[in-house]
N, C-alpha and C positions, 0 to 999 in steps of 0.2 A: 504494500500499499504506499502510496505517495501522498504527502500532505504539503500544501503550499498555500501562500496567500498573495493576494494582489490588491492594489487599490482598484476601485471600480474603473478608474480612468485607464488602467493598464489592461483591462479585460477586453476581449473581443466581444462583438455583439452576440456571438454564439455562446460565449461563457456567461454573459449577463443573462441571456435567455435560459440557459441551463440552470443557473442559480435561482432565478425567479420560479422556474418550473418546480424545483425541489422545495422552495419555500412554500409554494401553494400546495404541493403534495402533503406537506406537514399540516396544513389546514388550521393553523392556530393564529393567523394574523389577518388584519384588515387588508383587503385588496385595494382599497382606495389609496391612491398615491404610492403604491408599492414600488413601481419602477424608479420614482424619484428618491424614495427612501433608500433603495439599494445603491443608487448612484451617489448618495450622500455618505454612505458607510466609509469608515476609515480603512478597513481591510475586509475582503471577502476571502473565506477559507474554503478550500476545495480538498476533498479526500478522494483520490482516484484509485481504482482497482478494476481494470477493464470497464472503464466509464466512471462517471462521478457517482460515488456511493454515499457521500456525506458532505454537509456544508455547515458553516457557521459564519459569524461576522463579529467584528468589533465596530460599533457604531458611535457616531457623534450625534446624540439626540438633540432635538431642539429644546431649549431651556423650558419652554412652556410645557412640553410633554413631560420632561424629567421632573419638573417641580410638581406637576399634577400627580405623577406616580407616587412620589414620596409623600405628598399630602394625603392621598387616598390611603396609603399605608400607615398614616399617623406619625410620620417622622420627617416633617418638612424641613427641619433644620439640618438634616444630613445631606440634602440634595447637593449642596455646594461642594461636598467632598468627592464627588464622582463626575468626571467629564466623559467617561466611556461607558457604553452599554454593550453587553454581550447579548446576542440574539440570533434567531434563525438557525439554531442548532437542530440539525435533522439528519437522520440516517435512513437510507432506503431500506424497506423491509427485507430485501434479499441480503443485506449486509449486517443486519442486527445480530448482536451476540458475538461480534468479531472485534470488539474494542475500538470501533470507529469513534464513538462518543468520547472515550478516554483520550484518544489521539487529539481530537478537537479541543477538549478541555486543557490538555497539557500545552498544546500550541497557544491557546488563548492566555493562560497564566503566564507563560514565558514572554509572550508578546506584550502583555499589559505591563509587566514589570512592577515598578513601585507606584505607578499612578493609580492602580486599583480600578474597579469597574462595578457596575450593578447589572442585575438581570431580573426578569420576572418569569414566572412559570405558573401554570395552572396548579392549583392545590392538589389535584388528583394525578399529577404527572410524577409518579414515583421514580421513574428512571432519571428525569432531570434533577429532582430533589436529591437523589442519591449522588449523582455526579457532582452537583454543586457542593454538597457536604464533603465528598471525597477530595475536592480540590480547594478546601478551606474557604468556601463561600459561607457566609452566615446569613440566616434569615433575620431580617430586621423589620420592625414594625408589625402590623397586624394584616391579616388577609383582607382583601377588599373585592367587591364585585366587578367583574369585567363588563365593559360597555358593549362588547361584541356578542355575548351569549349569556347563558344562565350557568355561570361557574365563577369560582373565586380565584383570585391571583395572589401570589406571594412574591414579596420583594427580597432578593438576595443581594449581598454585597461582598466584594473581595477587596481587602486592603491588607497588603503584606506587612 
């Protein structure tokens, strides 16, 4: 398996489309403005093994979005501590159980370094919660309702 990252500006149109397809396959994001959000990301992460089998990203969220997330989680004063967001972590069903998620998380933690980052996940997403905890992310604040559907979200933060 090969893992690498690129800024969206370094990606070909095909790579951007492949990334978007896998984000949508994951089914946990708003489709509104997705191409623009992908292009705004800091780095897009690709895991290849006879095709792209996993993705992730480090993102530079808009302040309004970030502040809203931290406010909903009940910890608005902590928002200023994090400039990067981790997101769009997804492994294709055919590659699950092969350590793809671990590779993405290791890559992210190394890339983020001392700056730290935050992430959100569904309360019922046991795999992501497990991965966050394995890579020293801490749940902060309280769960809050998603605006996209009938589920709760959790806020995690990584600060070495």
